[in-house]
Every structure is written in structure tokens, then in C-alpha cells.
MMTF fields as JSON, N, C-alpha, C and O atoms, coordinates in Angstrom:
{
  "mmtfVersion": "1.0.0",
  "mmtfProducer": "UNKNOWN",
  "numBonds": 411,
  "numAtoms": 412,
  "numGroups": 103,
  "numChains": 1,
  "numModels": 1,
  "chainsPerModel": [1],
  "groupsPerChain": [103],
  "chainIdList": ["A"],
  "bondAtomList": [4, 2, 8, 6, 12, 10, 16, 14, 20, 18, 24, 22, 28, 26, 32, 30, 36, 34, 40, 38, 44, 42, 48, 46, 52, 50, 56, 54, 60, 58, 64, 62, 68, 66, 72, 70, 76, 74, 80, 78, 84, 82, 88, 86, 92, 90, 96, 94, 100, 98, 104, 102, 108, 106, 112, 110, 116, 114, 120, 118, 124, 122, 128, 126, 132, 130, 136, 134, 140, 138, 144, 142, 148, 146, 152, 150, 156, 154, 160, 158, 164, 162, 168, 166, 172, 170, 176, 174, 180, 178, 184, 182, 188, 186, 192, 190, 196, 194, 200, 198, 204, 202, 208, 206, 212, 210, 216, 214, 220, 218, 224, 222, 228, 226, 232, 230, 236, 234, 240, 238, 244, 242, 248, 246, 252, 250, 256, 254, 260, 258, 264, 262, 268, 266, 272, 270, 276, 274, 280, 278, 284, 282, 288, 286, 292, 290, 296, 294, 300, 298, 304, 302, 308, 306, 312, 310, 316, 314, 320, 318, 324, 322, 328, 326, 332, 330, 336, 334, 340, 338, 344, 342, 348, 346, 352, 350, 356, 354, 360, 358, 364, 362, 368, 366, 372, 370, 376, 374, 380, 378, 384, 382, 388, 386, 392, 390, 396, 394, 400, 398, 404, 402, 408, 406],
  "bondOrderList": [1, 1, 1, 1, 1, 1, 1, 1, 1, 1, 1, 1, 1, 1, 1, 1, 1, 1, 1, 1, 1, 1, 1, 1, 1, 1, 1, 1, 1, 1, 1, 1, 1, 1, 1, 1, 1, 1, 1, 1, 1, 1, 1, 1, 1, 1, 1, 1, 1, 1, 1, 1, 1, 1, 1, 1, 1, 1, 1, 1, 1, 1, 1, 1, 1, 1, 1, 1, 1, 1, 1, 1, 1, 1, 1, 1, 1, 1, 1, 1, 1, 1, 1, 1, 1, 1, 1, 1, 1, 1, 1, 1, 1, 1, 1, 1, 1, 1, 1, 1, 1, 1],
  "groupList": [{"groupName": "MET", "atomNameList": ["N", "CA", "C", "O"], "elementList": ["N", "C", "C", "O"], "formalChargeList": [0, 0, 0, 0], "bondAtomList": [1, 0, 2, 1, 3, 2], "bondOrderList": [1, 1, 2], "singleLetterCode": "M", "chemCompType": "L-PEPTIDE LINKING"}, {"groupName": "GLU", "atomNameList": ["N", "CA", "C", "O"], "elementList": ["N", "C", "C", "O"], "formalChargeList": [0, 0, 0, 0], "bondAtomList": [1, 0, 2, 1, 3, 2], "bondOrderList": [1, 1, 2], "singleLetterCode": "E", "chemCompType": "L-PEPTIDE LINKING"}, {"groupName": "LYS", "atomNameList": ["N", "CA", "C", "O"], "elementList": ["N", "C", "C", "O"], "formalChargeList": [0, 0, 0, 0], "bondAtomList": [1, 0, 2, 1, 3, 2], "bondOrderList": [1, 1, 2], "singleLetterCode": "K", "chemCompType": "L-PEPTIDE LINKING"}, {"groupName": "ILE", "atomNameList": ["N", "CA", "C", "O"], "elementList": ["N", "C", "C", "O"], "formalChargeList": [0, 0, 0, 0], "bondAtomList": [1, 0, 2, 1, 3, 2], "bondOrderList": [1, 1, 2], "singleLetterCode": "I", "chemCompType": "L-PEPTIDE LINKING"}, {"groupName": "ARG", "atomNameList": ["N", "CA", "C", "O"], "elementList": ["N", "C", "C", "O"], "formalChargeList": [0, 0, 0, 0], "bondAtomList": [1, 0, 2, 1, 3, 2], "bondOrderList": [1, 1, 2], "singleLetterCode": "R", "chemCompType": "L-PEPTIDE LINKING"}, {"groupName": "HIS", "atomNameList": ["N", "CA", "C", "O"], "elementList": ["N", "C", "C", "O"], "formalChargeList": [0, 0, 0, 0], "bondAtomList": [1, 0, 2, 1, 3, 2], "bondOrderList": [1, 1, 2], "singleLetterCode": "H", "chemCompType": "L-PEPTIDE LINKING"}, {"groupName": "GLN", "atomNameList": ["N", "CA", "C", "O"], "elementList": ["N", "C", "C", "O"], "formalChargeList": [0, 0, 0, 0], "bondAtomList": [1, 0, 2, 1, 3, 2], "bondOrderList": [1, 1, 2], "singleLetterCode": "Q", "chemCompType": "L-PEPTIDE LINKING"}, {"groupName": "ASN", "atomNameList": ["N", "CA", "C", "O"], "elementList": ["N", "C", "C", "O"], "formalChargeList": [0, 0, 0, 0], "bondAtomList": [1, 0, 2, 1, 3, 2], "bondOrderList": [1, 1, 2], "singleLetterCode": "N", "chemCompType": "L-PEPTIDE LINKING"}, {"groupName": "THR", "atomNameList": ["N", "CA", "C", "O"], "elementList": ["N", "C", "C", "O"], "formalChargeList": [0, 0, 0, 0], "bondAtomList": [1, 0, 2, 1, 3, 2], "bondOrderList": [1, 1, 2], "singleLetterCode": "T", "chemCompType": "L-PEPTIDE LINKING"}, {"groupName": "CYS", "atomNameList": ["N", "CA", "C", "O"], "elementList": ["N", "C", "C", "O"], "formalChargeList": [0, 0, 0, 0], "bondAtomList": [1, 0, 2, 1, 3, 2], "bondOrderList": [1, 1, 2], "singleLetterCode": "C", "chemCompType": "L-PEPTIDE LINKING"}, {"groupName": "SER", "atomNameList": ["N", "CA", "C", "O"], "elementList": ["N", "C", "C", "O"], "formalChargeList": [0, 0, 0, 0], "bondAtomList": [1, 0, 2, 1, 3, 2], "bondOrderList": [1, 1, 2], "singleLetterCode": "S", "chemCompType": "L-PEPTIDE LINKING"}, {"groupName": "GLY", "atomNameList": ["N", "CA", "C", "O"], "elementList": ["N", "C", "C", "O"], "formalChargeList": [0, 0, 0, 0], "bondAtomList": [1, 0, 2, 1, 3, 2], "bondOrderList": [1, 1, 2], "singleLetterCode": "G", "chemCompType": "PEPTIDE LINKING"}, {"groupName": "PRO", "atomNameList": ["N", "CA", "C", "O"], "elementList": ["N", "C", "C", "O"], "formalChargeList": [0, 0, 0, 0], "bondAtomList": [1, 0, 2, 1, 3, 2], "bondOrderList": [1, 1, 2], "singleLetterCode": "P", "chemCompType": "L-PEPTIDE LINKING"}, {"groupName": "ASP", "atomNameList": ["N", "CA", "C", "O"], "elementList": ["N", "C", "C", "O"], "formalChargeList": [0, 0, 0, 0], "bondAtomList": [1, 0, 2, 1, 3, 2], "bondOrderList": [1, 1, 2], "singleLetterCode": "D", "chemCompType": "L-PEPTIDE LINKING"}, {"groupName": "ALA", "atomNameList": ["N", "CA", "C", "O"], "elementList": ["N", "C", "C", "O"], "formalChargeList": [0, 0, 0, 0], "bondAtomList": [1, 0, 2, 1, 3, 2], "bondOrderList": [1, 1, 2], "singleLetterCode": "A", "chemCompType": "L-PEPTIDE LINKING"}, {"groupName": "TYR", "atomNameList": ["N", "CA", "C", "O"], "elementList": ["N", "C", "C", "O"], "formalChargeList": [0, 0, 0, 0], "bondAtomList": [1, 0, 2, 1, 3, 2], "bondOrderList": [1, 1, 2], "singleLetterCode": "Y", "chemCompType": "L-PEPTIDE LINKING"}, {"groupName": "PHE", "atomNameList": ["N", "CA", "C", "O"], "elementList": ["N", "C", "C", "O"], "formalChargeList": [0, 0, 0, 0], "bondAtomList": [1, 0, 2, 1, 3, 2], "bondOrderList": [1, 1, 2], "singleLetterCode": "F", "chemCompType": "L-PEPTIDE LINKING"}, {"groupName": "VAL", "atomNameList": ["N", "CA", "C", "O"], "elementList": ["N", "C", "C", "O"], "formalChargeList": [0, 0, 0, 0], "bondAtomList": [1, 0, 2, 1, 3, 2], "bondOrderList": [1, 1, 2], "singleLetterCode": "V", "chemCompType": "L-PEPTIDE LINKING"}, {"groupName": "LEU", "atomNameList": ["N", "CA", "C", "O"], "elementList": ["N", "C", "C", "O"], "formalChargeList": [0, 0, 0, 0], "bondAtomList": [1, 0, 2, 1, 3, 2], "bondOrderList": [1, 1, 2], "singleLetterCode": "L", "chemCompType": "L-PEPTIDE LINKING"}, {"groupName": "TRP", "atomNameList": ["N", "CA", "C", "O"], "elementList": ["N", "C", "C", "O"], "formalChargeList": [0, 0, 0, 0], "bondAtomList": [1, 0, 2, 1, 3, 2], "bondOrderList": [1, 1, 2], "singleLetterCode": "W", "chemCompType": "L-PEPTIDE LINKING"}],
  "groupTypeList": [0, 1, 2, 3, 2, 4, 5, 3, 3, 2, 6, 7, 2, 8, 4, 3, 2, 0, 7, 2, 8, 9, 6, 10, 9, 11, 0, 12, 0, 2, 4, 13, 12, 2, 10, 11, 11, 8, 7, 14, 13, 11, 10, 2, 7, 1, 0, 15, 9, 10, 15, 9, 15, 6, 10, 11, 2, 16, 8, 6, 12, 1, 3, 8, 8, 12, 1, 6, 0, 6, 13, 16, 9, 17, 1, 2, 0, 2, 1, 0, 11, 16, 12, 4, 3, 3, 11, 4, 16, 16, 8, 4, 7, 17, 12, 2, 18, 1, 4, 19, 2, 1, 2],
  "groupIdList": [1, 2, 3, 4, 5, 6, 7, 8, 9, 10, 11, 12, 13, 14, 15, 16, 17, 18, 19, 20, 21, 22, 23, 24, 25, 26, 27, 28, 29, 30, 31, 32, 33, 34, 35, 36, 37, 38, 39, 40, 41, 42, 43, 44, 45, 46, 47, 48, 49, 50, 51, 52, 53, 54, 55, 56, 57, 58, 59, 60, 61, 62, 63, 64, 65, 66, 67, 68, 69, 70, 71, 72, 73, 74, 75, 76, 77, 78, 79, 80, 81, 82, 83, 84, 85, 86, 87, 88, 89, 90, 91, 92, 93, 94, 95, 96, 97, 98, 99, 100, 101, 102, 103],
  "secStructList": [7, 2, 2, 2, 2, 2, 2, 2, 2, 2, 2, 2, 2, 2, 2, 2, 2, 2, 6, 6, 5, 7, 6, 6, 6, 7, 7, 5, 4, 4, 4, 7, 6, 6, 1, 1, 3, 3, 7, 6, 6, 1, 7, 3, 3, 1, 1, 1, 7, 6, 6, 6, 3, 3, 6, 6, 3, 3, 1, 7, 6, 6, 7, 7, 1, 2, 2, 2, 2, 2, 2, 2, 2, 2, 2, 2, 2, 2, 2, 6, 6, 7, 7, 2, 2, 2, 2, 2, 2, 2, 6, 6, 6, 4, 4, 4, 1, 4, 4, 4, 1, 7, 7],
  "xCoordList": [79.756, 79.045, 78.648, 78.77, 78.18, 77.772, 78.958, 78.803, 80.123, 81.332, 81.663, 82.076, 81.486, 81.744, 80.751, 81.137, 79.487, 78.471, 78.807, 78.7, 79.216, 79.571, 80.758, 80.793, 81.727, 82.905, 82.521, 83.016, 81.656, 81.207, 80.441, 80.655, 79.565, 78.801, 79.745, 79.569, 80.75, 81.721, 82.478, 82.687, 82.891, 83.597, 82.713, 83.176, 81.445, 80.528, 80.312, 80.268, 80.176, 80.011, 81.237, 81.109, 82.418, 83.656, 83.705, 84.059, 83.358, 83.377, 82.39, 82.713, 81.202, 80.188, 80.662, 80.501, 81.246, 81.727, 82.837, 82.866, 83.746, 84.871, 84.415, 85.062, 83.338, 82.91, 81.839, 81.045, 81.809, 80.9, 81.39, 80.611, 82.692, 83.254, 84.069, 84.591, 84.162, 84.995, 86.435, 86.939, 87.091, 88.452, 89.499, 90.682, 89.052, 89.965, 89.862, 90.877, 88.631, 88.445, 87.856, 87.953, 87.248, 86.676, 85.235, 84.673, 84.632, 83.243, 82.336, 82.524, 81.351, 80.403, 79.693, 79.171, 79.675, 79.067, 77.576, 77.029, 76.922, 75.494, 75.259, 74.135, 76.305, 76.209, 76.434, 76.191, 76.892, 77.168, 75.851, 75.146, 75.502, 74.222, 74.123, 73.019, 75.259, 75.246, 75.573, 75.684, 75.727, 75.99, 77.252, 77.306, 78.247, 79.523, 79.953, 79.153, 81.244, 81.796, 81.449, 80.638, 82.072, 81.825, 83.147, 84.154, 83.115, 84.266, 84.313, 83.379, 85.384, 85.553, 84.414, 84.041, 83.865, 82.783, 81.397, 80.38, 81.37, 80.108, 79.461, 78.475, 79.997, 79.434, 79.757, 80.686, 78.992, 79.148, 80.426, 80.728, 81.169, 82.342, 81.965, 81.658, 81.985, 81.546, 82.675, 82.445, 83.886, 85.034, 85.246, 85.694, 84.918, 85.147, 83.86, 82.991, 83.741, 82.539, 82.591, 83.626, 81.468, 81.376, 82.168, 82.49, 82.482, 83.302, 84.772, 85.499, 85.202, 86.604, 86.884, 87.993, 85.894, 86.171, 85.05, 83.907, 85.374, 84.381, 85.032, 86.173, 84.308, 84.765, 86.109, 86.935, 86.315, 87.528, 88.762, 89.871, 88.593, 89.737, 89.415, 88.259, 90.475, 90.287, 90.031, 90.68, 89.089, 88.686, 89.705, 89.712, 90.554, 91.594, 92.956, 93.563, 93.453, 94.705, 95.925, 96.946, 95.812, 96.935, 97.074, 98.106, 96.047, 96.126, 96.791, 96.209, 98.015, 98.801, 99.207, 99.853, 98.837, 99.176, 97.948, 97.041, 97.915, 96.765, 96.687, 95.595, 97.835, 97.836, 97.186, 96.453, 97.461, 96.814, 95.307, 94.536, 94.886, 93.451, 92.817, 91.723, 93.493, 92.962, 92.784, 91.735, 93.803, 93.715, 92.561, 91.819, 92.417, 91.345, 89.976, 89.098, 89.807, 88.519, 88.221, 87.08, 89.232, 89.042, 88.574, 87.672, 89.178, 88.765, 87.332, 86.571, 86.955, 85.573, 84.587, 83.53, 84.954, 84.072, 83.969, 82.907, 85.073, 85.075, 84.115, 83.388, 84.122, 83.195, 81.741, 80.848, 81.515, 80.158, 79.781, 78.674, 80.707, 80.401, 80.954, 80.699, 81.698, 82.287, 83.555, 84.324, 83.793, 85.061, 86.224, 86.045, 87.4, 88.574, 88.861, 89.222, 88.712, 89.024, 88.102, 88.525, 86.861, 85.918, 86.344, 86.296, 86.759, 87.253, 88.454, 88.54, 89.383, 90.553, 90.129, 90.679, 89.147, 88.655, 88.06, 88.347, 87.237, 86.593, 87.573, 87.307, 88.689, 89.646, 90.84, 91.788, 90.822, 91.975, 92.36, 93.518, 91.419, 91.708, 92.014, 92.189, 92.082, 92.354, 93.628, 93.606, 94.737, 95.947, 95.783, 96.585, 94.761, 94.53, 93.639, 93.442, 93.105, 92.193, 92.943, 94.143, 92.219, 92.805, 93.624, 94.695, 93.155, 93.879, 95.282, 96.206, 95.435, 96.692, 97.625, 98.721, 97.202, 98.073, 99.268, 99.153, 100.424, 101.643, 101.472, 100.977, 101.884, 101.728, 103.042, 103.112],
  "yCoordList": [68.114, 69.189, 68.778, 69.568, 67.561, 67.074, 67.059, 67.35, 66.723, 66.692, 68.095, 68.253, 69.099, 70.486, 70.922, 71.577, 70.562, 70.912, 70.296, 70.958, 69.019, 68.353, 69.049, 69.209, 69.46, 70.141, 71.476, 71.806, 72.233, 73.52, 73.31, 74.043, 72.333, 72.031, 71.658, 72.106, 70.836, 70.43, 71.639, 71.744, 72.551, 73.757, 74.615, 75.132, 74.768, 75.578, 74.978, 75.709, 73.66, 73.0, 73.217, 73.454, 73.141, 73.36, 74.793, 75.025, 75.752, 77.158, 77.426, 78.129, 76.874, 77.072, 76.471, 77.082, 75.28, 74.624, 75.453, 75.622, 75.966, 76.726, 78.001, 78.452, 78.573, 79.855, 79.757, 80.682, 78.664, 78.572, 79.452, 79.86, 79.74, 80.611, 81.715, 81.543, 82.835, 83.932, 83.446, 82.831, 83.715, 83.24, 84.18, 84.096, 85.075, 85.94, 85.671, 85.478, 85.658, 85.493, 84.144, 83.751, 83.432, 82.121, 82.15, 81.103, 83.314, 83.397, 82.711, 82.876, 81.942, 81.351, 82.447, 83.401, 82.305, 83.331, 83.508, 84.589, 82.461, 82.596, 83.526, 83.976, 83.809, 84.735, 86.192, 87.112, 86.39, 87.741, 88.416, 87.929, 89.52, 90.177, 90.686, 90.874, 90.909, 91.391, 90.289, 90.556, 89.068, 87.893, 88.032, 87.528, 88.699, 88.826, 90.268, 91.194, 90.436, 91.768, 92.308, 91.727, 93.429, 94.025, 94.292, 94.631, 94.131, 94.432, 95.929, 96.653, 96.392, 97.821, 98.358, 99.526, 97.495, 97.936, 97.83, 98.084, 97.453, 97.352, 95.982, 95.74, 95.072, 93.724, 92.931, 93.266, 91.895, 91.061, 90.234, 89.67, 90.167, 89.31, 88.131, 88.312, 86.938, 85.756, 85.052, 84.038, 85.581, 84.956, 85.492, 84.766, 86.763, 87.414, 88.013, 88.434, 88.048, 88.621, 90.146, 90.737, 90.762, 92.221, 92.888, 94.072, 92.145, 92.703, 92.804, 93.672, 91.927, 91.878, 92.628, 93.125, 92.72, 93.204, 94.097, 93.658, 95.349, 96.294, 97.161, 97.6, 97.392, 98.246, 97.794, 98.616, 96.485, 95.942, 96.003, 95.769, 96.315, 96.412, 95.735, 95.651, 95.254, 94.691, 95.835, 96.879, 95.63, 96.679, 96.9, 97.955, 95.924, 96.027, 95.802, 94.753, 96.755, 96.536, 96.338, 95.805, 96.767, 96.583, 95.128, 94.744, 94.333, 92.9, 92.221, 92.125, 91.753, 91.197, 89.746, 89.161, 89.158, 87.75, 87.012, 87.633, 85.696, 84.946, 85.021, 84.993, 85.116, 85.204, 86.508, 86.523, 87.596, 88.868, 88.781, 89.315, 88.112, 87.94, 87.093, 87.404, 86.035, 85.204, 86.037, 85.973, 86.818, 87.649, 88.652, 88.853, 89.277, 90.24, 89.573, 90.111, 88.405, 87.696, 87.221, 87.3, 86.733, 86.278, 87.445, 87.284, 88.61, 89.791, 90.2, 90.554, 90.156, 90.486, 89.499, 89.887, 88.22, 87.205, 87.382, 87.174, 87.763, 88.02, 89.166, 89.108, 90.21, 91.331, 90.874, 91.472, 89.802, 89.267, 88.283, 87.745, 88.048, 87.176, 85.757, 84.938, 85.459, 84.126, 84.029, 84.989, 82.894, 82.707, 82.669, 82.252, 83.102, 83.145, 81.774, 81.702, 80.704, 79.367, 79.0, 78.333, 79.432, 79.18, 79.984, 79.475, 81.229, 82.051, 81.41, 81.394, 80.88, 80.194, 78.956, 78.667, 78.235, 77.045, 77.418, 76.77, 78.459, 78.867, 79.451, 79.416, 79.982, 80.605, 79.709, 80.163, 78.473, 77.581, 77.343, 77.033, 77.481, 77.217, 78.472, 78.381, 79.625, 80.868, 80.767, 81.207, 80.208, 80.134, 79.319, 79.457, 78.483, 77.651, 78.321, 77.775, 79.489, 80.179, 80.799, 81.063, 81.02, 81.47, 82.754, 82.855, 83.72, 84.985, 84.78, 85.521, 83.789, 83.618, 82.573, 82.354, 81.938, 80.951, 81.637, 82.727, 80.99, 81.544, 81.567, 80.61, 82.663, 82.799, 82.591, 82.667],
  "zCoordList": [77.213, 77.887, 79.306, 80.243, 79.457, 80.773, 81.741, 82.927, 81.234, 82.062, 82.577, 83.726, 81.741, 82.135, 83.221, 84.189, 83.058, 84.049, 85.408, 86.44, 85.397, 86.658, 87.315, 88.535, 86.505, 87.029, 87.673, 88.751, 87.03, 87.565, 88.87, 89.835, 88.907, 90.121, 91.251, 92.384, 90.947, 91.955, 92.491, 93.7, 91.62, 92.049, 92.948, 93.965, 92.577, 93.376, 94.757, 95.747, 94.841, 96.137, 96.998, 98.199, 96.419, 97.156, 97.663, 98.819, 96.824, 97.216, 98.345, 99.302, 98.237, 99.267, 100.579, 101.636, 100.521, 101.727, 102.373, 103.592, 101.549, 102.058, 102.755, 103.701, 102.313, 102.834, 103.91, 104.082, 104.622, 105.753, 106.896, 107.757, 106.895, 107.912, 107.24, 106.139, 107.918, 107.432, 107.348, 108.287, 106.241, 106.028, 106.628, 106.298, 107.511, 108.249, 109.75, 110.418, 110.281, 111.732, 112.133, 113.296, 111.189, 111.494, 111.97, 112.289, 112.024, 112.459, 111.439, 110.233, 111.915, 110.967, 110.169, 110.745, 108.851, 107.996, 108.287, 108.071, 108.773, 109.078, 110.274, 110.498, 111.033, 112.171, 111.755, 112.536, 110.541, 110.05, 109.682, 108.799, 110.331, 110.027, 108.586, 108.074, 107.931, 106.552, 105.545, 104.348, 106.016, 105.163, 104.32, 103.198, 104.838, 104.14, 103.995, 104.123, 103.723, 103.528, 102.151, 101.429, 101.794, 100.48, 99.766, 100.387, 98.457, 97.613, 97.335, 97.679, 96.718, 96.419, 95.547, 95.655, 94.68, 93.794, 94.443, 93.797, 95.722, 96.442, 96.388, 97.084, 95.569, 95.482, 96.749, 97.483, 96.989, 98.176, 98.076, 97.024, 99.17, 99.249, 100.13, 101.308, 99.58, 100.307, 101.053, 101.712, 100.955, 101.613, 103.037, 103.924, 103.233, 104.513, 105.056, 104.292, 106.384, 107.012, 106.966, 106.659, 107.273, 107.218, 108.343, 108.252, 109.39, 110.466, 110.04, 110.522, 109.148, 108.72, 107.425, 107.232, 106.531, 105.183, 104.675, 104.557, 104.374, 103.843, 102.769, 102.914, 101.719, 100.605, 100.035, 99.639, 100.001, 99.402, 100.276, 99.794, 101.563, 102.472, 103.8, 104.217, 104.45, 105.782, 106.764, 106.695, 107.667, 108.595, 109.71, 110.345, 109.947, 110.976, 110.321, 110.536, 109.528, 108.797, 109.702, 109.267, 110.957, 111.883, 112.341, 112.89, 112.117, 112.427, 111.239, 110.159, 111.448, 110.346, 110.541, 109.671, 111.671, 111.916, 112.445, 113.0, 112.274, 112.803, 114.329, 114.897, 114.986, 116.449, 116.92, 117.909, 116.203, 116.542, 116.332, 117.129, 115.266, 115.009, 116.113, 116.584, 116.52, 117.603, 118.873, 119.514, 119.24, 120.442, 120.338, 121.299, 119.171, 118.944, 119.121, 119.796, 118.513, 118.585, 120.003, 120.459, 120.696, 122.081, 122.946, 123.768, 122.767, 123.541, 123.208, 124.108, 121.937, 121.545, 122.172, 122.669, 122.137, 122.718, 124.238, 124.825, 124.858, 126.296, 126.631, 127.623, 125.791, 125.974, 125.873, 126.473, 125.105, 124.921, 126.026, 126.032, 126.964, 128.095, 128.004, 128.887, 126.961, 126.831, 127.673, 127.728, 128.328, 129.038, 128.029, 126.884, 128.462, 127.595, 126.973, 125.799, 127.723, 127.207, 126.04, 125.095, 126.109, 125.007, 123.783, 122.663, 123.982, 122.882, 122.21, 120.982, 122.999, 122.438, 121.645, 120.583, 122.177, 121.483, 120.116, 119.109, 120.094, 118.841, 117.826, 116.625, 118.287, 117.364, 117.052, 116.411, 117.477, 117.307, 115.849, 115.567, 114.918, 113.503, 112.688, 111.473, 113.32, 112.593, 111.742, 110.592, 112.252, 111.419, 110.128, 109.205, 110.061, 108.881, 107.835, 106.75, 108.151, 107.245, 106.065, 106.139, 104.996, 103.726, 103.855, 103.257, 104.608, 104.746, 105.314, 104.979, 106.162, 106.881, 106.288, 106.803, 105.225, 104.571, 103.954, 103.393, 104.058, 103.446, 101.941, 101.345, 101.335, 99.884, 99.191, 97.964]
}
């Protein structure tokens, strides 16, 4: 029984660590005003932020590649006053996120 408890704790720590950032855009989840997106049933989705995922669907379905997501995020950051180079720096890991991994 103790071995099972340790395994569950280990899985939960891994899940929590993985979800520090949105797995679509890379934004830190602590920056999300809604603390995550929502599933189709209205429950909280801890994998994606509320800007990327609502009601069980991606909010920008026309974005189909990590490069498009990077460009979208860089433009949003530019609108917020960040220089383009900073936007590129912050989005450099987008292709490694779960949404964009080859299946």
C-alpha cells in the first residue's frame, strides 16, 4: 500500500510540474487570471490557459503549428509593450509543449 501511495504522489508532482506553463502557448499558469481553461463539461483544465482553451476547444483553431502560435504570442506581447526579441525569447520553447508534440 505504501508503494502505491508513493507512486501516486510522484505522479501528482510530475503533473503539477508539467503544468506550470500552458501546454499550448507557454504562458506561466500563475499569470492566467482564470487559473486555466475549461473542459466541455465546465470543469477546470489545468493543461491549457484560459486564453487558449475554453469549453473543451482551442480558442484559436486556425493556429495549427507551433510557429503560428509563436507569431501570435509575439504580436500579443508586442501590443503589451514588449520588444519583439523579448517575445521571441519567451516563446522559444513553444514547439516543445504538449499540444505541439508529434503524435
